[in-house]
PDB file of N, CA, C and O in Angstrom, chain B, residues numbered from 101:
ATOM      1  N   MET B 101       0.835  -1.177   0.000  1.00  0.00           N
ATOM      2  CA  MET B 101       0.000   0.000   0.000  1.00  0.00           C
ATOM      3  C   MET B 101       0.885   1.248   0.000  1.00  0.00           C
ATOM      4  O   MET B 101       1.767   1.389   0.847  1.00  0.00           O
ATOM      5  N   GLU B 102       0.654   2.122  -0.922  1.00  0.00           N
ATOM      6  CA  GLU B 102       1.457   3.325  -1.083  1.00  0.00           C
ATOM      7  C   GLU B 102       0.843   4.482  -0.301  1.00  0.00           C
ATOM      8  O   GLU B 102      -0.356   4.745  -0.388  1.00  0.00           O
ATOM      9  N   GLU B 103       1.697   5.171   0.471  1.00  0.00           N
ATOM     10  CA  GLU B 103       1.210   6.322   1.225  1.00  0.00           C
ATOM     11  C   GLU B 103       1.195   7.547   0.324  1.00  0.00           C
ATOM     12  O   GLU B 103       2.094   7.743  -0.494  1.00  0.00           O
ATOM     13  N   VAL B 104       0.177   8.358   0.483  1.00  0.00           N
ATOM     14  CA  VAL B 104       0.048   9.579  -0.308  1.00  0.00           C
ATOM     15  C   VAL B 104       0.185  10.770   0.639  1.00  0.00           C
ATOM     16  O   VAL B 104      -0.521  10.864   1.642  1.00  0.00           O
ATOM     17  N   TYR B 105       1.097  11.671   0.307  1.00  0.00           N
ATOM     18  CA  TYR B 105       1.325  12.863   1.117  1.00  0.00           C
ATOM     19  C   TYR B 105       0.841  14.084   0.345  1.00  0.00           C
ATOM     20  O   TYR B 105       0.904  14.105  -0.884  1.00  0.00           O
ATOM     21  N   PRO B 106       0.364  15.089   1.048  1.00  0.00           N
ATOM     22  CA  PRO B 106      -0.057  16.318   0.370  1.00  0.00           C
ATOM     23  C   PRO B 106       1.122  16.960  -0.364  1.00  0.00           C
ATOM     24  O   PRO B 106       2.259  16.904   0.104  1.00  0.00           O
ATOM     25  N   LYS B 107       0.843  17.562  -1.505  1.00  0.00           N
ATOM     26  CA  LYS B 107       1.891  18.168  -2.328  1.00  0.00           C
ATOM     27  C   LYS B 107       2.649  19.244  -1.554  1.00  0.00           C
ATOM     28  O   LYS B 107       3.868  19.353  -1.691  1.00  0.00           O
ATOM     29  N   ASP B 108       1.959  20.032  -0.753  1.00  0.00           N
ATOM     30  CA  ASP B 108       2.629  21.080   0.024  1.00  0.00           C
ATOM     31  C   ASP B 108       3.654  20.496   0.990  1.00  0.00           C
ATOM     32  O   ASP B 108       4.739  21.051   1.160  1.00  0.00           O
ATOM     33  N   THR B 109       3.314  19.389   1.614  1.00  0.00           N
ATOM     34  CA  THR B 109       4.234  18.736   2.550  1.00  0.00           C
ATOM     35  C   THR B 109       5.456  18.210   1.812  1.00  0.00           C
ATOM     36  O   THR B 109       6.585  18.374   2.274  1.00  0.00           O
ATOM     37  N   VAL B 110       5.234  17.589   0.681  1.00  0.00           N
ATOM     38  CA  VAL B 110       6.342  17.061  -0.121  1.00  0.00           C
ATOM     39  C   VAL B 110       7.242  18.205  -0.582  1.00  0.00           C
ATOM     40  O   VAL B 110       8.466  18.114  -0.483  1.00  0.00           O
ATOM     41  N   ASP B 111       6.637  19.281  -1.086  1.00  0.00           N
ATOM     42  CA  ASP B 111       7.416  20.434  -1.544  1.00  0.00           C
ATOM     43  C   ASP B 111       8.241  21.035  -0.413  1.00  0.00           C
ATOM     44  O   ASP B 111       9.390  21.429  -0.616  1.00  0.00           O
ATOM     45  N   LYS B 112       7.653  21.103   0.775  1.00  0.00           N
ATOM     46  CA  LYS B 112       8.359  21.659   1.932  1.00  0.00           C
ATOM     47  C   LYS B 112       9.607  20.833   2.238  1.00  0.00           C
ATOM     48  O   LYS B 112      10.680  21.394   2.461  1.00  0.00           O
ATOM     49  N   TYR B 113       9.476  19.519   2.252  1.00  0.00           N
ATOM     50  CA  TYR B 113      10.626  18.679   2.595  1.00  0.00           C
ATOM     51  C   TYR B 113      11.657  18.615   1.472  1.00  0.00           C
ATOM     52  O   TYR B 113      12.843  18.416   1.735  1.00  0.00           O
ATOM     53  N   VAL B 114      11.226  18.778   0.242  1.00  0.00           N
ATOM     54  CA  VAL B 114      12.183  18.873  -0.872  1.00  0.00           C
ATOM     55  C   VAL B 114      12.996  20.155  -0.721  1.00  0.00           C
ATOM     56  O   VAL B 114      14.214  20.150  -0.900  1.00  0.00           O
ATOM     57  N   LEU B 115      12.315  21.254  -0.390  1.00  0.00           N
ATOM     58  CA  LEU B 115      13.000  22.528  -0.185  1.00  0.00           C
ATOM     59  C   LEU B 115      13.971  22.448   0.992  1.00  0.00           C
ATOM     60  O   LEU B 115      15.090  22.954   0.909  1.00  0.00           O
ATOM     61  N   ILE B 116      13.553  21.825   2.072  1.00  0.00           N
ATOM     62  CA  ILE B 116      14.421  21.667   3.239  1.00  0.00           C
ATOM     63  C   ILE B 116      15.677  20.879   2.863  1.00  0.00           C
ATOM     64  O   ILE B 116      16.785  21.264   3.236  1.00  0.00           O
ATOM     65  N   GLY B 117      15.511  19.795   2.137  1.00  0.00           N
ATOM     66  CA  GLY B 117      16.657  18.999   1.700  1.00  0.00           C
ATOM     67  C   GLY B 117      17.588  19.788   0.805  1.00  0.00           C
ATOM     68  O   GLY B 117      18.809  19.688   0.926  1.00  0.00           O
ATOM     69  N   PHE B 118      17.015  20.575  -0.096  1.00  0.00           N
ATOM     70  CA  PHE B 118      17.814  21.399  -1.003  1.00  0.00           C
ATOM     71  C   PHE B 118      18.620  22.438  -0.218  1.00  0.00           C
ATOM     72  O   PHE B 118      19.813  22.616  -0.463  1.00  0.00           O
ATOM     73  N   LEU B 119      17.967  23.118   0.723  1.00  0.00           N
ATOM     74  CA  LEU B 119      18.661  24.132   1.515  1.00  0.00           C
ATOM     75  C   LEU B 119      19.766  23.518   2.367  1.00  0.00           C
ATOM     76  O   LEU B 119      20.847  24.094   2.492  1.00  0.00           O
ATOM     77  N   LYS B 120      19.502  22.362   2.948  1.00  0.00           N
ATOM     78  CA  LYS B 120      20.529  21.695   3.760  1.00  0.00           C
ATOM     79  C   LYS B 120      21.711  21.264   2.903  1.00  0.00           C
ATOM     80  O   LYS B 120      22.851  21.292   3.367  1.00  0.00           O
ATOM     81  N   SER B 121      21.455  20.864   1.655  1.00  0.00           N
ATOM     82  CA  SER B 121      22.564  20.468   0.777  1.00  0.00           C
ATOM     83  C   SER B 121      23.417  21.680   0.408  1.00  0.00           C
ATOM     84  O   SER B 121      24.639  21.569   0.313  1.00  0.00           O
ATOM     85  N   ILE B 122      22.780  22.841   0.197  1.00  0.00           N
ATOM     86  CA  ILE B 122      23.538  24.066  -0.080  1.00  0.00           C
ATOM     87  C   ILE B 122      24.399  24.420   1.128  1.00  0.00           C
ATOM     88  O   ILE B 122      25.570  24.772   0.983  1.00  0.00           O
ATOM     89  N   LYS B 123      23.815  24.325   2.314  1.00  0.00           N
ATOM     90  CA  LYS B 123      24.555  24.651   3.539  1.00  0.00           C
ATOM     91  C   LYS B 123      25.742  23.708   3.717  1.00  0.00           C
ATOM     92  O   LYS B 123      26.834  24.151   4.074  1.00  0.00           O
ATOM     93  N   ASN B 124      25.541  22.429   3.474  1.00  0.00           N
ATOM     94  CA  ASN B 124      26.630  21.456   3.578  1.00  0.00           C
ATOM     95  C   ASN B 124      27.738  21.782   2.580  1.00  0.00           C
ATOM     96  O   ASN B 124      28.920  21.737   2.921  1.00  0.00           O
ATOM     97  N   ASN B 125      27.356  22.108   1.357  1.00  0.00           N
ATOM     98  CA  ASN B 125      28.321  22.473   0.325  1.00  0.00           C
ATOM     99  C   ASN B 125      29.087  23.734   0.733  1.00  0.00           C
ATOM    100  O   ASN B 125      30.302  23.812   0.547  1.00  0.00           O
ATOM    101  N   ASN B 126      28.376  24.717   1.287  1.00  0.00           N
ATOM    102  CA  ASN B 126      29.040  25.937   1.756  1.00  0.00           C
ATOM    103  C   ASN B 126      30.043  25.628   2.856  1.00  0.00           C
ATOM    104  O   ASN B 126      31.138  26.190   2.867  1.00  0.00           O
ATOM    105  N   ASN B 127      29.684  24.742   3.783  1.00  0.00           N
ATOM    106  CA  ASN B 127      30.601  24.396   4.873  1.00  0.00           C
ATOM    107  C   ASN B 127      31.880  23.760   4.341  1.00  0.00           C
ATOM    108  O   ASN B 127      32.968  24.026   4.850  1.00  0.00           O
ATOM    109  N   ILE B 128      31.749  22.929   3.325  1.00  0.00           N
ATOM    110  CA  ILE B 128      32.928  22.322   2.696  1.00  0.00           C
ATOM    111  C   ILE B 128      33.805  23.406   2.085  1.00  0.00           C
ATOM    112  O   ILE B 128      35.026  23.388   2.243  1.00  0.00           O
ATOM    113  N   HIS B 129      33.178  24.355   1.385  1.00  0.00           N
ATOM    114  CA  HIS B 129      33.942  25.431   0.761  1.00  0.00           C
ATOM    115  C   HIS B 129      34.576  26.356   1.798  1.00  0.00           C
ATOM    116  O   HIS B 129      35.703  26.815   1.608  1.00  0.00           O
ATOM    117  N   ILE B 130      33.876  26.629   2.876  1.00  0.00           N
ATOM    118  CA  ILE B 130      34.440  27.481   3.928  1.00  0.00           C
ATOM    119  C   ILE B 130      35.717  26.856   4.479  1.00  0.00           C
ATOM    120  O   ILE B 130      36.726  27.543   4.638  1.00  0.00           O
ATOM    121  N   ARG B 131      35.679  25.558   4.770  1.00  0.00           N
ATOM    122  CA  ARG B 131      36.888  24.876   5.268  1.00  0.00           C
ATOM    123  C   ARG B 131      38.003  24.924   4.222  1.00  0.00           C
ATOM    124  O   ARG B 131      39.168  25.142   4.554  1.00  0.00           O
ATOM    125  N   SER B 132      37.639  24.721   2.975  1.00  0.00           N
ATOM    126  CA  SER B 132      38.622  24.745   1.896  1.00  0.00           C
ATOM    127  C   SER B 132      39.247  26.132   1.763  1.00  0.00           C
ATOM    128  O   SER B 132      40.462  26.254   1.610  1.00  0.00           O
ATOM    129  N   TYR B 133      38.422  27.174   1.822  1.00  0.00           N
ATOM    130  CA  TYR B 133      38.948  28.536   1.711  1.00  0.00           C
ATOM    131  C   TYR B 133      39.872  28.862   2.876  1.00  0.00           C
ATOM    132  O   TYR B 133      40.896  29.519   2.689  1.00  0.00           O
ATOM    133  N   LEU B 134      39.518  28.407   4.083  1.00  0.00           N
ATOM    134  CA  LEU B 134      40.377  28.662   5.237  1.00  0.00           C
ATOM    135  C   LEU B 134      41.740  28.004   5.063  1.00  0.00           C
ATOM    136  O   LEU B 134      42.764  28.592   5.411  1.00  0.00           O
ATOM    137  N   GLU B 135      41.754  26.788   4.528  1.00  0.00           N
ATOM    138  CA  GLU B 135      43.030  26.100   4.286  1.00  0.00           C
ATOM    139  C   GLU B 135      43.833  26.818   3.209  1.00  0.00           C
ATOM    140  O   GLU B 135      45.045  26.980   3.346  1.00  0.00           O
ATOM    141  N   ASP B 136      43.167  27.251   2.135  1.00  0.00           N
ATOM    142  CA  ASP B 136      43.865  27.927   1.042  1.00  0.00           C
ATOM    143  C   ASP B 136      44.432  29.272   1.485  1.00  0.00           C
ATOM    144  O   ASP B 136      45.535  29.641   1.081  1.00  0.00           O
ATOM    145  N   VAL B 137      43.687  30.009   2.313  1.00  0.00           N
ATOM    146  CA  VAL B 137      44.158  31.310   2.778  1.00  0.00           C
ATOM    147  C   VAL B 137      45.404  31.145   3.632  1.00  0.00           C
ATOM    148  O   VAL B 137      46.343  31.933   3.520  1.00  0.00           O
ATOM    149  N   SER B 138      45.420  30.138   4.477  1.00  0.00           N
ATOM    150  CA  SER B 138      46.585  29.952   5.350  1.00  0.00           C
ATOM    151  C   SER B 138      47.833  29.565   4.553  1.00  0.00           C
ATOM    152  O   SER B 138      48.951  29.768   5.028  1.00  0.00           O
ATOM    153  N   LYS B 139      47.662  29.017   3.364  1.00  0.00           N
ATOM    154  CA  LYS B 139      48.803  28.598   2.541  1.00  0.00           C
ATOM    155  C   LYS B 139      49.320  29.727   1.649  1.00  0.00           C
ATOM    156  O   LYS B 139      50.428  29.631   1.122  1.00  0.00           O
ATOM    157  N   ASN B 140      48.529  30.803   1.470  1.00  0.00           N
ATOM    158  CA  ASN B 140      48.887  31.870   0.539  1.00  0.00           C
ATOM    159  C   ASN B 140      49.340  33.117   1.278  1.00  0.00           C
ATOM    160  O   ASN B 140      48.687  33.586   2.210  1.00  0.00           O
ATOM    161  N   ASP B 141      50.472  33.638   0.837  1.00  0.00           N
ATOM    162  CA  ASP B 141      50.959  34.902   1.382  1.00  0.00           C
ATOM    163  C   ASP B 141      50.478  36.077   0.537  1.00  0.00           C
ATOM    164  O   ASP B 141      50.542  37.227   0.969  1.00  0.00           O
ATOM    165  N   ASP B 142      50.004  35.786  -0.651  1.00  0.00           N
ATOM    166  CA  ASP B 142      49.561  36.813  -1.582  1.00  0.00           C
ATOM    167  C   ASP B 142      48.282  37.481  -1.058  1.00  0.00           C
ATOM    168  O   ASP B 142      47.271  36.813  -0.839  1.00  0.00           O
ATOM    169  N   ASP B 143      48.335  38.796  -0.860  1.00  0.00           N
ATOM    170  CA  ASP B 143      47.177  39.529  -0.330  1.00  0.00           C
ATOM    171  C   ASP B 143      45.965  39.419  -1.238  1.00  0.00           C
ATOM    172  O   ASP B 143      44.832  39.332  -0.762  1.00  0.00           O
ATOM    173  N   TYR B 144      46.201  39.422  -2.550  1.00  0.00           N
ATOM    174  CA  TYR B 144      45.080  39.316  -3.490  1.00  0.00           C
ATOM    175  C   TYR B 144      44.336  37.999  -3.293  1.00  0.00           C
ATOM    176  O   TYR B 144      43.108  37.977  -3.208  1.00  0.00           O
ATOM    177  N   LYS B 145      45.089  36.900  -3.222  1.00  0.00           N
ATOM    178  CA  LYS B 145      44.453  35.587  -3.054  1.00  0.00           C
ATOM    179  C   LYS B 145      43.761  35.482  -1.704  1.00  0.00           C
ATOM    180  O   LYS B 145      42.689  34.885  -1.609  1.00  0.00           O
ATOM    181  N   GLN B 146      44.353  36.053  -0.659  1.00  0.00           N
ATOM    182  CA  GLN B 146      43.706  36.023   0.648  1.00  0.00           C
ATOM    183  C   GLN B 146      42.373  36.758   0.597  1.00  0.00           C
ATOM    184  O   GLN B 146      41.376  36.277   1.136  1.00  0.00           O
ATOM    185  N   GLY B 147      42.350  37.917  -0.046  1.00  0.00           N
ATOM    186  CA  GLY B 147      41.100  38.669  -0.189  1.00  0.00           C
ATOM    187  C   GLY B 147      40.098  37.932  -1.053  1.00  0.00           C
ATOM    188  O   GLY B 147      38.897  37.950  -0.786  1.00  0.00           O
ATOM    189  N   TYR B 148      40.600  37.286  -2.089  1.00  0.00           N
ATOM    190  CA  TYR B 148      39.744  36.515  -3.000  1.00  0.00           C
ATOM    191  C   TYR B 148      39.042  35.392  -2.243  1.00  0.00           C
ATOM    192  O   TYR B 148      37.825  35.235  -2.345  1.00  0.00           O
ATOM    193  N   TYR B 149      39.806  34.617  -1.488  1.00  0.00           N
ATOM    194  CA  TYR B 149      39.227  33.508  -0.732  1.00  0.00           C
ATOM    195  C   TYR B 149      38.319  34.007   0.388  1.00  0.00           C
ATOM    196  O   TYR B 149      37.288  33.396   0.671  1.00  0.00           O
ATOM    197  N   LYS B 150      38.698  35.118   1.026  1.00  0.00           N
ATOM    198  CA  LYS B 150      37.871  35.668   2.096  1.00  0.00           C
ATOM    199  C   LYS B 150      36.516  36.105   1.544  1.00  0.00           C
ATOM    200  O   LYS B 150      35.492  35.928   2.204  1.00  0.00           O
ATOM    201  N   GLY B 151      36.503  36.673   0.342  1.00  0.00           N
ATOM    202  CA  GLY B 151      35.239  37.083  -0.273  1.00  0.00           C
ATOM    203  C   GLY B 151      34.304  35.906  -0.474  1.00  0.00           C
ATOM    204  O   GLY B 151      33.118  35.994  -0.156  1.00  0.00           O
ATOM    205  N   PHE B 152      34.822  34.816  -0.994  1.00  0.00           N
ATOM    206  CA  PHE B 152      33.992  33.621  -1.189  1.00  0.00           C
ATOM    207  C   PHE B 152      33.537  33.035   0.147  1.00  0.00           C
ATOM    208  O   PHE B 152      32.394  32.597   0.279  1.00  0.00           O
ATOM    209  N   ARG B 153      34.431  33.027   1.135  1.00  0.00           N
ATOM    210  CA  ARG B 153      34.071  32.512   2.452  1.00  0.00           C
ATOM    211  C   ARG B 153      32.953  33.350   3.071  1.00  0.00           C
ATOM    212  O   ARG B 153      32.012  32.808   3.651  1.00  0.00           O
ATOM    213  N   ASP B 154      33.061  34.674   2.945  1.00  0.00           N
ATOM    214  CA  ASP B 154      32.030  35.560   3.496  1.00  0.00           C
ATOM    215  C   ASP B 154      30.678  35.320   2.836  1.00  0.00           C
ATOM    216  O   ASP B 154      29.648  35.316   3.511  1.00  0.00           O
ATOM    217  N   ILE B 155      30.675  35.120   1.524  1.00  0.00           N
ATOM    218  CA  ILE B 155      29.423  34.843   0.808  1.00  0.00           C
ATOM    219  C   ILE B 155      28.810  33.541   1.308  1.00  0.00           C
ATOM    220  O   ILE B 155      27.606  33.471   1.553  1.00  0.00           O
ATOM    221  N   ALA B 156      29.635  32.513   1.458  1.00  0.00           N
ATOM    222  CA  ALA B 156      29.134  31.216   1.930  1.00  0.00           C
ATOM    223  C   ALA B 156      28.591  31.326   3.353  1.00  0.00           C
ATOM    224  O   ALA B 156      27.557  30.736   3.669  1.00  0.00           O
ATOM    225  N   GLU B 157      29.280  32.075   4.209  1.00  0.00           N
ATOM    226  CA  GLU B 157      28.800  32.246   5.585  1.00  0.00           C
ATOM    227  C   GLU B 157      27.480  33.011   5.619  1.00  0.00           C
ATOM    228  O   GLU B 157      26.588  32.675   6.398  1.00  0.00           O
ATOM    229  N   ASN B 158      27.349  34.037   4.779  1.00  0.00           N
ATOM    230  CA  ASN B 158      26.087  34.789   4.707  1.00  0.00           C
ATOM    231  C   ASN B 158      24.949  33.905   4.214  1.00  0.00           C
ATOM    232  O   ASN B 158      23.840  33.962   4.744  1.00  0.00           O
ATOM    233  N   GLN B 159      25.220  33.092   3.205  1.00  0.00           N
ATOM    234  CA  GLN B 159      24.195  32.172   2.710  1.00  0.00           C
ATOM    235  C   GLN B 159      23.764  31.207   3.809  1.00  0.00           C
ATOM    236  O   GLN B 159      22.575  30.923   3.957  1.00  0.00           O
ATOM    237  N   ASN B 160      24.718  30.707   4.575  1.00  0.00           N
ATOM    238  CA  ASN B 160      24.383  29.779   5.659  1.00  0.00           C
ATOM    239  C   ASN B 160      23.500  30.445   6.707  1.00  0.00           C
ATOM    240  O   ASN B 160      22.567  29.825   7.217  1.00  0.00           O
ATOM    241  N   ARG B 161      23.790  31.709   7.033  1.00  0.00           N
ATOM    242  CA  ARG B 161      22.946  32.423   7.998  1.00  0.00           C
ATOM    243  C   ARG B 161      21.527  32.591   7.458  1.00  0.00           C
ATOM    244  O   ARG B 161      20.556  32.408   8.192  1.00  0.00           O
ATOM    245  N   LEU B 162      21.408  32.936   6.186  1.00  0.00           N
ATOM    246  CA  LEU B 162      20.080  33.077   5.580  1.00  0.00           C
ATOM    247  C   LEU B 162      19.330  31.746   5.578  1.00  0.00           C
ATOM    248  O   LEU B 162      18.139  31.694   5.884  1.00  0.00           O
ATOM    249  N   ILE B 163      20.033  30.679   5.233  1.00  0.00           N
ATOM    250  CA  ILE B 163      19.413  29.347   5.218  1.00  0.00           C
ATOM    251  C   ILE B 163      18.968  28.961   6.622  1.00  0.00           C
ATOM    252  O   ILE B 163      17.878  28.417   6.798  1.00  0.00           O
ATOM    253  N   ASP B 164      19.799  29.237   7.620  1.00  0.00           N
ATOM    254  CA  ASP B 164      19.413  28.937   9.008  1.00  0.00           C
ATOM    255  C   ASP B 164      18.134  29.672   9.391  1.00  0.00           C
ATOM    256  O   ASP B 164      17.254  29.102  10.036  1.00  0.00           O
ATOM    257  N   ASN B 165      18.032  30.941   8.991  1.00  0.00           N
ATOM    258  CA  ASN B 165      16.826  31.715   9.301  1.00  0.00           C
ATOM    259  C   ASN B 165      15.595  31.135   8.621  1.00  0.00           C
ATOM    260  O   ASN B 165      14.528  31.058   9.230  1.00  0.00           O
ATOM    261  N   VAL B 166      15.733  30.728   7.369  1.00  0.00           N
ATOM    262  CA  VAL B 166      14.600  30.135   6.645  1.00  0.00           C
ATOM    263  C   VAL B 166      14.183  28.827   7.303  1.00  0.00           C
ATOM    264  O   VAL B 166      12.993  28.575   7.496  1.00  0.00           O
ATOM    265  N   LEU B 167      15.166  27.993   7.650  1.00  0.00           N
ATOM    266  CA  LEU B 167      14.848  26.715   8.287  1.00  0.00           C
ATOM    267  C   LEU B 167      14.185  26.917   9.648  1.00  0.00           C
ATOM    268  O   LEU B 167      13.296  26.153  10.023  1.00  0.00           O
ATOM    269  N   LYS B 168      14.613  27.942  10.391  1.00  0.00           N
ATOM    270  CA  LYS B 168      13.964  28.237  11.673  1.00  0.00           C
ATOM    271  C   LYS B 168      12.509  28.635  11.458  1.00  0.00           C
ATOM    272  O   LYS B 168      11.628  28.224  12.213  1.00  0.00           O
ATOM    273  N   LYS B 169      12.264  29.437  10.423  1.00  0.00           N
ATOM    274  CA  LYS B 169      10.887  29.850  10.123  1.00  0.00           C
ATOM    275  C   LYS B 169      10.033  28.653   9.716  1.00  0.00           C
ATOM    276  O   LYS B 169       8.823  28.631   9.938  1.00  0.00           O
ATOM    277  N   MET B 170      10.683  27.662   9.118  1.00  0.00           N
ATOM    278  CA  MET B 170       9.958  26.452   8.720  1.00  0.00           C
ATOM    279  C   MET B 170       9.888  25.458   9.880  1.00  0.00           C
ATOM    280  O   MET B 170       9.348  24.362   9.732  1.00  0.00           O
ATOM    281  N   GLU B 171      10.433  25.843  11.031  1.00  0.00           N
ATOM    282  CA  GLU B 171      10.437  25.025  12.243  1.00  0.00           C
ATOM    283  C   GLU B 171      11.159  23.696  12.047  1.00  0.00           C
ATOM    284  O   GLU B 171      10.650  22.629  12.390  1.00  0.00           O
ATOM    285  N   VAL B 172      12.359  23.796  11.487  1.00  0.00           N
ATOM    286  CA  VAL B 172      13.185  22.615  11.253  1.00  0.00           C
ATOM    287  C   VAL B 172      14.545  22.879  11.857  1.00  0.00           C
ATOM    288  O   VAL B 172      15.067  23.991  11.772  1.00  0.00           O
ATOM    289  N   GLU B 173      15.114  21.865  12.461  1.00  0.00           N
ATOM    290  CA  GLU B 173      16.460  22.006  13.021  1.00  0.00           C
ATOM    291  C   GLU B 173      17.428  21.142  12.274  1.00  0.00           C
ATOM    292  O   GLU B 173      18.615  21.123  12.597  1.00  0.00           O
TER     293      GLU B 173
END
């Protein structure tokens, strides 16, 4: 017997999964940028990596806020 879920519920959990995957991907990139910055003495590259890290951190904060509004941890 196949269970049927309302479309809104399915869409909500698909969105939650998508947002969590973006956050996970951002966390991987943040760690990578931190490692790359520590290896580079070049100010340009340090600023370049810091810019990407800041964007990823901002996205994670926004995703956390959306997930809180959706009452998901």
